C-alpha positions as CSV (number, residue, x, y, z in Angstrom):
1,M,163.6,-89.2,187.9
2,L,162.5,-89.5,184.3
3,D,162.5,-92.7,182.4
4,D,163.4,-94.5,179.2
5,E,161.2,-93.9,176.3
6,M,160.6,-90.6,178.0
7,I,161.5,-87.2,176.9
8,E,164.0,-86.2,174.3
9,D,164.9,-82.5,173.7
10,Y,162.8,-81.3,170.9
11,E,165.7,-79.8,169.0
12,A,167.1,-83.3,168.4
13,D,163.7,-84.7,167.6
14,E,163.2,-82.1,164.9
15,A,165.9,-83.8,162.9
16,D,164.0,-87.0,163.0
17,E,160.9,-85.8,161.2
18,G,159.8,-88.2,158.6
19,I,160.9,-91.3,160.6
20,D,158.0,-93.6,161.3
21,D,156.6,-92.9,164.7
22,S,156.9,-96.5,165.7
23,D,160.7,-95.9,165.8
24,D,160.4,-92.7,167.8
25,D,159.8,-92.3,171.5
26,D,159.2,-89.4,173.9
27,A,159.9,-85.8,173.1
28,D,158.5,-82.4,174.0
29,Y,156.5,-80.7,171.3
30,E,156.4,-77.2,170.0
31,A,154.5,-76.7,166.7
32,P,151.8,-78.6,164.9
33,T,152.1,-79.6,161.4
34,I,151.3,-76.9,158.9
35,G,148.4,-77.7,156.7
36,Q,144.8,-76.8,156.0
37,A,143.1,-74.1,158.1
38,V,140.8,-75.5,160.8
39,P,138.3,-72.9,162.3
40,V,138.0,-72.9,166.0
41,I,135.2,-70.7,167.4
42,I,135.8,-68.9,170.7
43,D,132.7,-67.5,172.5
44,A,133.1,-66.8,176.3
45,S,132.0,-64.3,178.9
46,Y,133.3,-63.4,182.3
47,T,132.0,-61.2,185.1
48,V,134.4,-59.2,187.2
49,T,134.7,-60.1,190.9
50,E,135.4,-57.8,193.8
51,E,139.0,-59.0,194.0
52,E,139.6,-58.1,190.4
53,A,138.1,-54.6,190.4
54,G,140.6,-52.0,189.4
55,L,142.5,-54.2,187.0
56,R,143.1,-53.1,183.4
57,I,140.9,-54.9,180.8
58,D,143.9,-56.6,179.2
59,K,145.3,-57.7,182.5
60,L,142.0,-59.3,183.5
61,A,141.6,-60.9,180.1
62,S,145.1,-62.5,180.4
63,L,144.0,-64.0,183.7
64,V,140.7,-65.2,182.4
65,F,141.5,-66.4,178.9
66,T,144.8,-68.1,179.7
67,D,145.2,-69.9,176.4
68,F,146.1,-66.7,174.7
69,S,148.9,-64.2,175.0
70,R,148.4,-60.7,176.4
71,A,149.4,-59.2,173.1
72,Q,146.8,-61.3,171.3
73,L,144.1,-60.3,173.7
74,Q,145.1,-56.6,173.4
75,G,144.6,-56.9,169.6
76,W,141.1,-58.4,170.2
77,I,140.2,-55.6,172.6
78,S,141.2,-53.1,169.9
79,D,139.4,-54.8,167.0
80,G,136.2,-55.4,169.0
81,S,136.5,-59.2,169.3
82,L,136.8,-58.7,173.1
83,L,134.1,-56.4,174.4
84,Y,133.8,-54.6,177.8
85,N,130.1,-54.3,178.8
86,D,129.2,-54.9,175.2
87,S,131.3,-52.0,173.9
88,V,134.8,-51.5,172.5
89,Q,137.2,-50.0,174.9
90,K,141.0,-49.3,175.2
91,P,143.1,-52.0,176.9
92,K,144.1,-49.7,179.7
93,I,140.5,-49.1,181.0
94,R,140.1,-50.3,184.6
95,V,137.2,-52.7,185.3
96,K,134.6,-52.6,188.1
97,V,132.7,-55.2,190.0
98,G,130.0,-56.8,187.9
99,D,131.4,-55.6,184.6
100,V,131.4,-58.2,181.9
101,I,134.1,-59.0,179.3
102,H,133.1,-61.1,176.3
103,L,135.4,-62.7,173.8
104,S,134.0,-63.8,170.5
105,T,136.4,-64.7,167.7
106,T,137.3,-67.5,165.2
107,L,140.8,-68.9,165.1
108,Q,142.2,-70.4,161.9
109,Q,144.3,-73.2,163.3
110,H,146.6,-74.7,160.7
111,S,146.8,-78.5,161.0
112,E,146.5,-81.6,158.9
113,D,145.5,-83.6,161.9
114,Q,141.8,-84.6,161.7
115,P,139.5,-85.9,164.4
116,E,138.6,-89.6,164.4
117,D,136.2,-91.5,166.6
118,I,138.8,-93.8,168.2
119,D,138.3,-95.1,171.8
120,I,140.8,-93.9,174.4
121,D,141.4,-95.1,177.9
122,V,141.3,-92.1,180.3
123,V,142.8,-92.9,183.7
124,Y,142.9,-89.3,185.1
125,E,141.2,-86.1,184.1
126,D,140.5,-82.7,185.5
127,D,140.1,-79.2,183.9
128,D,143.8,-78.9,183.2
129,V,145.3,-82.3,182.8
130,L,144.5,-85.6,181.0
131,V,146.3,-88.9,181.4
132,I,145.7,-91.6,178.8
133,N,146.7,-95.3,178.9
134,K,147.9,-95.9,175.4
135,P,147.3,-99.5,174.0
136,V,149.9,-101.4,172.1
137,G,149.9,-100.7,168.4
138,M,148.6,-97.1,168.6
139,V,150.9,-94.4,167.1
140,V,150.9,-91.3,169.2
141,H,150.7,-88.6,166.5
142,P,150.5,-88.5,162.7
143,G,153.7,-88.7,160.8
144,A,155.1,-90.3,157.6
145,G,153.0,-93.3,156.9
146,N,150.7,-92.7,159.8
147,Q,148.3,-89.9,159.0
148,T,145.3,-91.5,160.7
149,G,144.4,-93.8,163.6
150,T,146.7,-92.0,166.0
151,L,146.2,-90.8,169.5
152,V,146.2,-87.2,168.3
153,N,143.3,-88.0,165.9
154,A,141.4,-89.6,168.8
155,L,142.0,-86.6,171.1
156,L,140.8,-84.1,168.5
157,Y,137.5,-86.1,168.3
158,H,136.9,-86.5,172.0
159,Y,138.4,-83.1,173.0
160,P,137.8,-80.8,170.0
161,Q,139.0,-77.8,172.1
162,Q,142.5,-79.3,172.0
163,H,142.8,-78.3,168.3
164,H,144.4,-75.0,169.1
165,L,147.1,-76.7,171.2
166,P,150.4,-78.1,169.7
167,R,150.0,-81.8,169.2
168,A,146.5,-81.6,170.7
169,G,148.1,-81.0,174.1
170,L,150.6,-83.9,174.2
171,V,153.5,-83.3,176.5
172,H,155.6,-86.4,175.5
173,R,155.1,-89.6,173.6
174,I,156.0,-93.3,173.7
175,D,156.7,-95.8,171.0
176,K,153.9,-97.4,169.0
177,D,154.6,-100.9,170.5
178,T,155.1,-99.7,174.0
179,S,151.9,-99.5,176.2
180,G,151.2,-97.2,179.0
181,L,150.6,-93.7,180.4
182,L,150.8,-90.4,178.4
183,L,150.5,-86.9,179.9
184,I,148.4,-84.3,178.1
185,G,147.7,-80.6,178.9
186,K,144.2,-79.5,178.3
187,T,145.1,-75.8,178.2
188,K,148.2,-74.0,176.8
189,P,149.5,-72.9,180.2
190,A,149.1,-76.5,181.6
191,Q,150.8,-78.0,178.6
192,M,153.7,-75.6,178.8
193,A,154.0,-76.0,182.6
194,L,154.1,-79.8,182.2
195,M,156.7,-79.6,179.5
196,D,158.8,-77.4,181.8
197,Q,158.5,-80.1,184.5
198,L,159.8,-82.7,182.1
199,K,162.8,-80.6,181.4
200,D,163.6,-80.0,185.1
201,K,162.8,-83.6,186.0
202,S,159.9,-83.0,188.3
203,V,157.8,-85.4,186.2
204,Y,158.7,-89.0,186.6
205,R,157.5,-92.3,184.9
206,H,158.4,-95.8,185.8
207,Y,158.4,-98.7,183.3
208,Q,158.1,-102.4,183.7
209,C,159.7,-104.7,181.2
210,V,160.4,-108.4,180.8
211,V,164.1,-109.0,179.9
212,A,166.4,-111.9,179.0
213,G,168.8,-112.0,181.9
214,D,169.3,-113.5,185.3
215,A,168.7,-111.5,188.5
216,A,172.2,-111.6,189.8
217,S,173.7,-110.2,186.6
218,L,171.1,-107.5,186.3
219,L,171.6,-106.4,189.8
220,R,175.2,-105.5,188.8
221,H,173.8,-102.9,186.5
222,R,171.6,-100.8,188.8
223,R,172.8,-97.6,187.1
224,I,173.4,-97.7,183.4
225,D,175.4,-94.6,182.2
226,A,176.1,-94.8,178.5
227,P,175.6,-92.0,175.9
228,I,173.1,-92.6,173.1
229,G,173.0,-91.2,169.5
230,R,171.5,-92.1,166.2
231,H,173.0,-95.1,164.5
232,R,175.3,-93.9,161.7
233,S,174.0,-96.3,159.0
234,Q,170.6,-97.4,160.3
235,R,168.9,-94.1,160.8
236,T,165.8,-95.5,162.5
237,K,167.9,-97.0,165.2
238,M,169.7,-95.5,168.2
239,T,172.9,-96.9,169.7
240,V,175.4,-96.3,172.5
241,M,178.2,-94.1,171.2
242,T,180.9,-91.9,172.6
243,A,179.6,-88.9,170.7
244,G,176.1,-89.5,171.8
245,R,174.0,-87.5,174.3
246,E,174.1,-88.3,178.0
247,A,171.8,-91.2,179.0
248,V,171.3,-92.7,182.4
249,T,168.9,-95.5,183.3
250,H,168.2,-96.9,186.7
251,L,167.0,-100.5,187.4
252,L,164.8,-99.8,190.5
253,N,163.7,-103.4,191.1
254,V,164.6,-106.8,189.7
255,T,162.1,-109.7,190.0
256,A,163.2,-113.2,188.8
257,L,160.6,-115.0,186.6
258,N,163.0,-117.9,186.2
259,G,166.7,-118.5,186.2
260,N,167.2,-116.5,183.0
261,Y,164.4,-114.0,182.7
262,C,163.3,-111.1,184.9
263,L,160.7,-108.4,185.4
264,L,162.4,-105.0,185.8
265,D,161.1,-101.8,187.3
266,V,163.0,-99.1,185.4
267,G,163.3,-95.3,185.9
268,L,165.1,-92.7,183.8
269,E,167.4,-89.9,184.8
270,T,167.4,-88.7,181.2
271,G,165.0,-89.3,178.3
272,R,166.6,-90.3,175.0
273,T,164.8,-92.0,172.2
274,H,164.6,-95.8,172.8
275,Q,166.7,-95.3,175.9
276,I,165.6,-98.3,178.0
277,R,165.7,-100.6,174.9
278,V,169.1,-99.5,173.9
279,H,170.6,-99.6,177.3
280,L,169.3,-103.1,178.1
281,S,170.5,-104.4,174.8
282,H,173.9,-102.7,175.4
283,I,174.5,-104.6,178.6
284,T,173.4,-107.8,176.7
285,Y,170.0,-108.3,178.5
286,P,167.5,-107.2,175.9
287,I,163.7,-106.8,176.3
288,V,161.7,-109.8,175.2
289,G,160.0,-109.1,171.9
290,D,162.2,-106.3,170.8
291,R,162.9,-107.1,167.2
292,V,165.1,-104.0,166.7
293,Y,167.5,-104.3,169.7
294,G,166.9,-107.9,170.9
295,G,167.8,-110.4,168.3
296,R,168.7,-114.0,169.2
297,R,169.9,-113.0,172.6
298,Q,166.3,-113.1,173.8
299,L,166.4,-116.9,173.8
300,R,168.4,-118.2,176.7
301,A,169.2,-121.8,177.8
302,G,166.9,-124.0,179.8
303,L,163.6,-123.0,178.2
304,T,160.7,-125.3,177.8
305,E,159.1,-125.5,174.4
306,A,156.1,-123.5,175.6
307,Q,158.5,-120.8,177.0
308,R,160.5,-120.7,173.8
309,Q,157.3,-120.3,171.7
310,A,156.0,-117.6,174.0
311,I,159.2,-115.6,173.6
312,S,159.6,-116.2,169.9
313,N,155.9,-115.3,169.2
314,F,155.7,-112.2,171.5
315,P,154.7,-109.6,168.9
316,R,156.2,-106.4,170.5
317,Q,158.7,-105.2,173.0
318,A,157.5,-106.2,176.5
319,L,157.7,-102.7,177.8
320,H,154.9,-100.8,179.7
321,A,154.9,-97.3,181.2
322,Y,152.9,-98.0,184.4
323,T,153.5,-95.1,186.7
324,L,153.4,-91.4,186.0
325,G,154.0,-88.6,188.5
326,F,153.8,-84.8,188.2
327,V,153.1,-81.6,190.0
328,H,149.7,-80.4,189.1
329,P,150.2,-77.2,187.0
330,T,147.3,-75.3,188.8
331,T,147.0,-76.7,192.3
332,G,150.7,-77.5,192.9
333,E,149.7,-80.8,194.4
334,D,151.7,-84.0,193.6
335,V,149.7,-86.4,191.4
336,E,150.6,-90.0,190.7
337,V,148.7,-92.2,188.3
338,T,149.3,-96.0,187.8
339,T,148.0,-98.6,185.4
340,P,148.4,-102.4,185.6
341,I,150.6,-104.4,183.3
342,P,148.6,-105.3,180.1
343,E,147.3,-108.8,179.6
344,D,149.8,-109.9,177.0
345,M,152.7,-109.2,179.3
346,Q,151.0,-110.9,182.2
347,Q,150.5,-114.0,180.1
348,L,154.2,-113.9,179.1
349,M,155.3,-113.7,182.7
350,T,153.0,-116.6,183.7
351,V,154.6,-118.8,181.1
352,L,158.1,-117.8,181.9
353,S,157.6,-118.4,185.7
354,D,155.8,-121.7,185.2
355,G,157.5,-124.3,187.4
356,Y,160.1,-121.9,188.7
357,D,160.8,-122.3,192.4
358,E,163.2,-119.6,193.7
359,E,165.4,-120.8,196.4
């Protein structure tokens, strides 16, 4: 299953360009922003193995240099950017054991996104995949009003080779004030494979959130099926509407913090913008700290002054993407990554559960 702030089809997201990223959530990506040309130098050699002997040069190159299309590689073979034993050859030439192919070229990648030395919390990494634990307050990628200080800027600094990938390899995104795990492809094939997994629902993420609502009532909404679309008059908001797109949210586990507040474990069957937040608000049990969809319904009866202050002063929606699972694009193995609830949510939960004795 997918999850809330998860993935929204890119076609719909394209219409939202220009909206502040803090009001956008997950979506697949296709193209980087067009802007200044950024040179990326490619200089790599490869020696033919016994198993590869007899392959055409262009076929071998497509297996070795997987970030580029076969047509692109054929062009480089023809113009001398990709050499075979230090000489220019036709793409159809068959290679022999011990032969060497060498690619040397400079790509002009068009992007306005610039690298910035910003710390990132890497929780999983190999040659193909990166998983980042995004902190609260970090915008995922540059947009209107957020040209710097984003995760994309940080990725381009720490992983400069990502510059030739759309959105620096990002596969999806989460809201600025939601914390948690983000999946990133380190190569074009890995990024595309992971995006395909999002579409066919073989990637899953689970969220944890603190909500205003009692356990018994929430358990009556284990499956929330309500279509979501963009609000007709408040264009940065989403809402449940008959003409919206299908949206299904699952409450996987409900843990009472006190008689009127709970910790939820949430998974998504679909991935619409703000889905978890909209769905929980729609059933009248909003996420604590959600200024857009929560309102005064966050404050329930029977609160101590300390609890009332903790809820009123919580500066963001108490929502955290804590588990991410996917099929590794190269090995085919199942990978699951988890990260604990951040300290601000833990402190909120401690205050809300103070003195609560569940019978």
